[in-house]
N, C-alpha and C positions, 0 to 999 in steps of 0.2 A: 504494500500500500504506500502510496505517495503521501507525504505529510506536507501538502501544499497549504500555504497561508490563504485562508478563505478571503481575507481582506485585500489581497493583491489585485483582484479583478474589480474591486469596488472603487469607482472613480468619483471623487468629490468635486462637483462642479458648482459654479456660483448659483445656478438655478436650484440645485439640491439644497445648498446651504440656506438660500432664501426660503424655499418651501418648508424646510424643517424649522427654521426660526419662526416663520409665520404660524405653523401648526402649534408650536409650543406657546407662542404668544396668545393665540386664540383660546387654547386650553386654560391658560392663566387668567385671561379676561373672564371666561365662563366661571371659573372658580371664585374669582373676586366678586363677580356679580351675584353669584349664588350666596356668598357670605354677606352681601349687603355693603361691601366696601366701595363699590363703584356702580354706576348704571351703564347700560348699553349705550344710552344717549350720550353720556360723558365720553365713552370710548369712541363713538361715532364722530363727535366733534374733534377729538384729538387726532384721530387718524385722518379725518378730512383736512385738518389744518396742515398735516405733514404732506398729504397729497397735493394740496394747493401750492405749498412751497416747492415741492418737487416739480410741478408743472411750470412754475415761474422760473425755475432753474433749467428748464429745457428737458427734463426727464419725463417725457410724456408716457412712456411705457410703465414706469414705476408709479406715476401719478394715477394712471388708469386702474392699475391693480389695487392701489391703496383706496381709491374712491369706491371700488367694488367692495372692499372690506368694510369701509365706512357705511355703505348702503346696507350691508348685512347687519351691522350693529344697530343702525337706525331703525331697521325693520323689526327688531326684537322688542318684546315687552309692549309698551304703549305705542311704539312706532313714532317716527318723526320724519318729516320730509328732509331729504338731503339738500334740496334747494334752499329750504329755510336755514339749515345750518351754514350753507355757503354765504347766504345774505347776512346772517348774524355775525359771521367772522369779523367783518370790518367794523361792526358796531359795538363790540364787547371786549372786555378784558377776559382772561381765561376763567376767572371765577364768577363772571357776571351771569353765566347760565349754569353755574355749578360744575364746571369742568374739573375743578380741583377739589377732591374730597376734603372735608374739614377734618382737622386733627381732633381726636376725641379730647374732651375736657379731662384734665388730670385732677383727680381729687376724690 
């Protein structure tokens, strides 16, 4: 029997790294939302902001992918229009629509 390293045929590509990071991120967001630490709307706003910045930097492929993730988050729970989040971006600070979870009171 040949003792071939099974990892030799496994190629780590930028797409694979992105896909794995995204999958782990989405699982983390689902766990945090389930624990009540954040809402899907908050995550939709954050991911959409990153998408819009990427588009402004000329990264249209990344921007489109991230906007799709943001639409997925926005559609969870009560749902929220992605177009409303886009319009609100220029009108608010990060905490104006609750994008930053508040630190629990110590005491």
